[in-house]
C-alpha positions, 0 to 999 in steps of 0.5 A: 487869659492862659496862665504862664507855665511853671518852669519848676514843674516843667524841670521835675517833669523832664527829670523824672522822664530821664530817670525813668528812661535810665531805670528802663534802660537798667532793667532791660539791659540786665534782662533777657531781652539783650542776652544771646541764648540757645534753646534746647529741648528736654523730654520728661516722661514723668510729672513736672509738678513745681517746675514754672516758667523761669525756673533755673537751669543750673550745670553743677550749681551754676546758673547757666539759664532758665526754663523758657517754656512747659508744655505736653506732648503726645507720642502718636506711635505708642501713645506715650506722653512727655512733658517738653521743656524749652531750656534757654542757655545763655551763651555767655554762661555756656562759653565759660565751660569752654572758651574758643568753642561756640556753645553749640559744639561744646553742648555736643561734646557735652552730651556724647560725655553724658550730658543730661538733664534732671529735675532737682528740688529747689526748695523743699518747704515751696516744692519748686523744681529746677532743671539740673545739667550734669553728666551721667555717663552710666545712664543709657541715652534715650533721645525721643526726637519729637522736636527737630527745630531745637537740640535735644538733651537727654533726660536722667530720672530723678531720684525720687522716680528712681525710688518710685521704680524701685519700688514698683519693682519690689512690689511686683516681685512681692505680688507674684509671691504665691501666699495661698500656696505658702499658707496652704503648705504652712497649715498642712505642716502644722496639722501633720505636727499636731497629729504627730504629737497627739499621736498614741503610738508616738508616746508608746515610742518615748517610753520605749525610748526611755526604757531602751535609754535604762538598759543602755545605761545599765549596759555601759555601767556594766562595761564601765566595771568589766572593762578594766579587768578585761583590759588587765587580763589582755595586758597579762596575756600579751606579756605571756605571749611575748615571753613565749615568742621570745623562747620560740625565737631562740629555738627557731634561729638555729634550727633556721640556720641548719636548714638554710645549710641543708638547703644550700647542700641541696641546691648545690647537689641540684645544680650539679645534678641539672649540669649533669643531666643538661643537654646544653653541657653534653649528649648523654654519651658524653655522661656514660663515658664519664661514668665508664672512666669512673668504672675504670678507676674504681676497677683500678682501685680494686686491683690495688686492693687485691694486691694489698690483700695478697701481701696481707694474706701472706701475714695472717692466717686464712681464718683471720677476721680481718681478712674475712671482712676484707674479702667481703668488702672486696666482693661488694666493691666489685659487684658495685664496680659491675652494677656501675659498669652495666649502668654505664653501657645501658646509658651509652646505648639508650641515653634517654634511660636516664630521663625516662627510666629503664621500663620505658626504653624497654617498651620502646 
């Protein structure tokens, strides 16, 4: 006979099944099976050691997804290799960046602002990596275009890659330095210095320089003793020269004043002569007429003098000294008057004689 089933065992089994079902719902409900995600792809050119499937994807410290797949791809065009990483971004997380904006549109707008994926260290102890999303507007965008099924996110180099790149550039520049040439030039320079130091002529030159320095020292000492006396003599000579200049100045000033008066008188005479000889104020004929008038005036003066002499003659004897002197004076005046008249008549006939002279006029 079959034994009767134990109701307690059956009840426990049913309760355990219900609990297991509820636990499964809770587990699968909190997992990615029931979450809506957008898949993006990123191509990393370097090594991704420490990055595993399921690693977090965060945006500025906020987890927005996880790594879905990691694979290796080769660009057959240039034979470059990349690590292809699929990123599953939760739509619910993405919508928090901009409400009312679709997840794909939001990431497209962020990508235009410089959104890029970068590998960062999750734990220094374990060396595990995660994918960090952030805005890098200063880093040029570079898309590989190796998988058109997914929206590609450009990548930003890691800090280690930047350091490695900088070190590589430094090493390249360091390797280009011509150390052999520098060492050779340094060796030649040291050899030249050695020859110069051990040269006998250098020792002689140094001894000669020492002697020259001693002579210069003696010369400077002599100058120090002589210069004060020379300076005193110069001061005395300067004082005497100053006194002499004062004396000469006192004597020269009256002479300069007299010379100035004489010069002024001469200038006045020259001006009068220039006016007399200038053709702008009259022709030489007018000058001759003026001289004739002057001669007539002188003749009248002589006639008056003769008349006066007649009156005096009545009062004095013929042998009177005064009368004799007056007669001689009158004769000289008459001779001067005749000469003056002759000159005026000559100028009246030949005005050019005043400029060229009497001899030049006869020659013409």
